[in-house]
Every structure is written in C-alpha cells, then in structure tokens.
N, C-alpha and C positions, 0 to 999 in steps of 0.2 A: 180577314184583316192581316193575319200573318201566315205566310206559306211555310207550314211546319216541315214538309218534306225537304224543301230547299235549305232551310236553316239547319235541319238535322244533318244533312249531307255535309254542309260546311263545318259544323261543329265536330262531326265524326272525324273529319280530316284534321282538324286542329288537335284532336285527341291523339290521332296517329302520329302527328308531328311532335307530340310532347308539349304542346303549348297550352293545353287545357286538360283538366282532370275529368274523369268519367262522371264524378259527382256534380261538378259544375255544369257539364254538358246536360245532365238530366234536369238540373235546376232551371237552366235557361229554357229548355223545351217545355217543361211543366208550366212555367210562368206564362209563356206565350200561348200555350194551349188553353190555360184558364182565361186569359184575356180574350181569346177567340170565342170561347163559350159565352163570355160576358157581353161582347160587343158585336160579334157576327160580321159586320161590315166595316168599311173604312171609318175611322173615328178621328175627331179633332183632338188636339193636344189636351183641351179641357176635358173631353170625354175619357181620354186615357187616364188623366189624373183622377177623375171620379171613380173609374173602374178599379184602379190600383188601391185607392183608399178603401173602397168597399171590400176588396179581397184580402186586405192585409190587416192583421190584428196586432202586429208588432213591427218595430223599426227594421229588424233584420230582414223580414220578409219584404218590406217595402223596398229596401235596398236591392234585393234580388230582382224585383220586377223592373226597376230602373235599369239595372245592369243588363238584363235580358233584352230590353228594347234597344239599348245602346249597341249591344252586340249584333242584333238583327239589322240595325241601320248600317253598321260597318260591313258585315259579311254579305248581306243580301242587296242592300240599296247602294252601298258603296260610299256613303257619307253619313256623318252623324247629324243629329238634330233635324232630321227630315220628318219624323213622326211626332217626336216629343220635344218641345222647345218653348221658349218664351216664358211667360209668367207661370203657366202650369208646371213647367220643369223647375223653375226657381222655387215654387212652393213645395214641390216634392223633395227637393234637396234640403229645404229648411225643415221639413217634417221627418225625413228619413236619412238624410245625408250627413248627419252630425258625426264628426270624426271621433266623438266620445262614445259611439255606438258599441265599441268593443267591450268585452266582458271585463269587469273589475277583478282584481286578484282575490282569491278566496282567503288568503292570508297575506300578511305583510312580507316584504322581501326578507327581512331579518328572521321572521318566523320560519319561512321556507328554508333558509340557510341552516337554521338550527335543527329543523326536522331532518334534513339530509345528513348533517354532521353527526346526529345521534344514532344513525343506523349502525347496528352491530355487524352486519354482513358487509365486509369490505368491498366485495365485487359490486354489490347493489349500491353501496355508497358512492363508489367511483362512477358508476353508470349515471346516477342522478346528478352528481356534482359536475360531471362532464356535460350533461345536458344544460345545467344551470349556467355553465361558463361558455358553452359553445352555441346554445340556442337551437341545436338540432331537434328535429321531431323525434319522438320516442321510437318510431319505426327506423329512423336513420341511426339512432344509437344502437339498437339491436342488431342492425346489419353491419356494423363496423367490424373490420378484421384487423389483425396486427399490422399489416402493411399499409393500412389506411391512416395510421397515426404516425406523424413525423415529429420528432423532437429536435428543435433547433437550439441555437445558443441562447443564453440568458433566460432560460425558462420558458421559451416560446414553444407552443404546440400548434401544429397545423393538421387539419383533418381532410381527408379526401372522401367526399360523399359521392358514392356511385349509384345510390338507389333513392335519389330524391323524388319528390312528387313530380308527376309528369315525365318520369324517367330522365330527369335532368341531373347532370353531374355538376359539382362545384367544389371549390376549396374553401375551407372555413378556418379562420384564425381564432383560436381559443383565447378568451380573455385571460390575462395573466393570473396565475394562481400557483404559487410555489409548492403548496401542499399537493395539489393535483398533479403537478409535473413530476414530483418525486415519487408519489405513491402509484401513479399510473405507469410510470416507467418500471417500477419494481414489479407491478402486476404483470406487465407484458413479458418481462424476463422470466416470470415464474410459470408461465403456461406454455404448452406445446403449440407449434404453429397451426395445427389443425383443431385445436381446442377453441370453443366459442369464447369470444372476448368478454361478453357479459352474459345476458340471458335472452330468451326469446321476447318478442314484443308483447305477447299475451301475458307472460310471466311478469314482465316489468310493469305492465298496467295493473295486474292483480295486486302486486306488492305496493304499488303507488296508492291504490285505493285503500289498502289495509292501513297504510300510514297517513292517510288523508293528505296525500301529495297530488295535486293536479299537475300532470306533466306538462300540459300546454301553458300553465302559468309560469313554468320555468323558462319557456321560450319567451314569454312576454317580459319577464324580468330581465332576461338577457338583452332583449331589444332595447329596453329603456336604459340599461347600463351602458350599452354601446353608444346609444344616442347621446347620453350625457357626456361621455368621454370624447366623442367626436366634436360636440359643441365646445367643450372646454379646450380642446386642441386647436380650435380656430376655424373649424369647418362651418360653412353656412348651413342653414336648416335643411334645405333641399338636398345638398350634398351629403349631409349627415344621414338623412333618411335613405338616400340611395345606397350608401355604404351598408347601413343596417339591413335594408331589404335584400341586398345581394348576399350578405352573410346568412340570412335566414332562408334564402331560397324563394323569395316572393317574386311574382311576375308583375305585380301592380303596386304603385305607391299607396293606393287606398288600403290595401291589405296591411302594409306597414303602419299606416296611420292608426289602424285599429289596435295593433299591438302596442304602439307607443302611448295610446290613451292621452292622459293629461300632459304627458311630456310633449306630445306634438301639439295638442290643442292650445296650450299656453303659448307655445312659439308661434302657432298659426295666427294668433290674435295680433301679432306684431308685424304682419305684412304678407303672409302667404295665403290668406283666406280668399283673395279675389279669384284664385285659380282652383279652388277646391273642387268645383263642379267637374273640371277636366280630369281630376284625379279619381273620381269615384265612378268611372264608366265601366268598371268591371266588378262582378260580384266577388265577395271575399272568398278566396280559395286558399285555405290555410292547411 
C-alpha cells in the first residue's frame, strides 16, 4: 500500500532541511506502517477510512493518520487526495479534524498569571513570565542569551530565537508588559555576559511541575492573547492566525488552530470552516 522506504527518504530530507521534526517523521512512518499491516494491498478511500477508525482510539491519533496519508500523497505521489478523498475523507475530518481537538488549559489564564507572579525566585519568575508574554517553548526560553533580548522604545521587547524547532530561527515580539520590561532589563544588567540568563530546560520543567505550571499552557495563553489583540486591531481571522503562528514558530495553520482552541473555532463558525480540511493536512508539530 505505502512504500515506506521512499517516504522515509523523503521525510529524512525534510528533517535535514529543517522543515520537519524527528518526532513528526517517526509519527508519519509509524502510521503508514500500521496501515500497511492492516491493509496489505491497495485500498479504496472507504477501506482507508475503516482502517484508520479501527486503529485509532482517540482523536489525536486519527489526526496523525490523516496527516501521514496527506504527506505521502504530497511527497511520493506528487498531489493530494489521490488515496484518501470524497465522503470517507469528509467523515474522517468530521470525526478527527475538529479544531477544538487541542488540549484545554489546566488552569484559567488568571490563575496561571497569579501562579507565576507568586514565585519568590526572581529569575524563575522572569523566565515563566517571559514565556507567558512571548509564547516561546520552554526549550527556547532556556536557550536565550543576553544578546538575544532587544529592548526597544516604549517598553517593547524583541527576542531572537536561534534554537527553534526544526533548527528554525525567528524574531518574536513580546506582548507589552511594563513590569517584565523593567525587571528583565535589571536582571540582564546584574549578570555577567557568560552567565546563564535563566536555568536549564530540565530545571525549568522540574520547577514548573513543582508549582503546577504547565509550560505549554503558557504558550497557548499567549497565542490566544495575541489572536484577540490582532482581531481587535482590525486583522482578519486568517491574517491574525498567520501572525500568531509566525510568532510561535508554527509551520502549519492547523497547529495554530489547536493552540487557539475556542478562540479560533468561534471565529471559524463565521466563515472560515469551508477550508478547514486544507488546513489540517499536517500532523500537529508543537
């Protein structure tokens, strides 16, 4: 059914180019291998639909299988919807492609903000507050150096991310926060150039767990805050999502949809839903 050697070579090349993570590479290959075991020979769209439903126990897994097939069609066959299309594809999107598939926050936005502000360790507080306001991954926060933080006029902060997922670099504009601007500036002035800005990724994760702070929730909160600001500023829904996705380092609109959760799905109901299928042709790589 699927030529695993060919798709593996194509995906390995995408990883080398920085367009795909190793994790997503493995997920795609595993999904296609499972389908091969289930189907053996060429299958109709309806048979693919049945196989995916049999193999999947949860919506996230279903989304992976759809994305793996989409990627195979693109990389090996050269066009989409050659293997999976029509009513079977529509039913799979209805079953697994809901933009509300993303995780709900473990705590409210206000609760997270209070948790971060109550931290007694100033360096730890600044690390999590910067993640809250920038949307960086915790690994990206840990990798920041002094020269990566640029303080502009009127309280603006810009970050240079040089160790993003897939070895991608980007610039990130931090959401305005006068406290963060002042305290972070003082912190940078107080440490040596060779001294770590914050802590290691493992230590930050350990302390986050101790204080019941889900660091990826801070990214989700940031994405929703940015989206609301973009919409309020007059941006269209798709442009707002594009801006948010760039700031968070997402490769695909579907990934940003999951972060936005209800913020996106409520907007989606007013006119963007007709193209949702085109947005979910990649597995969520966060």
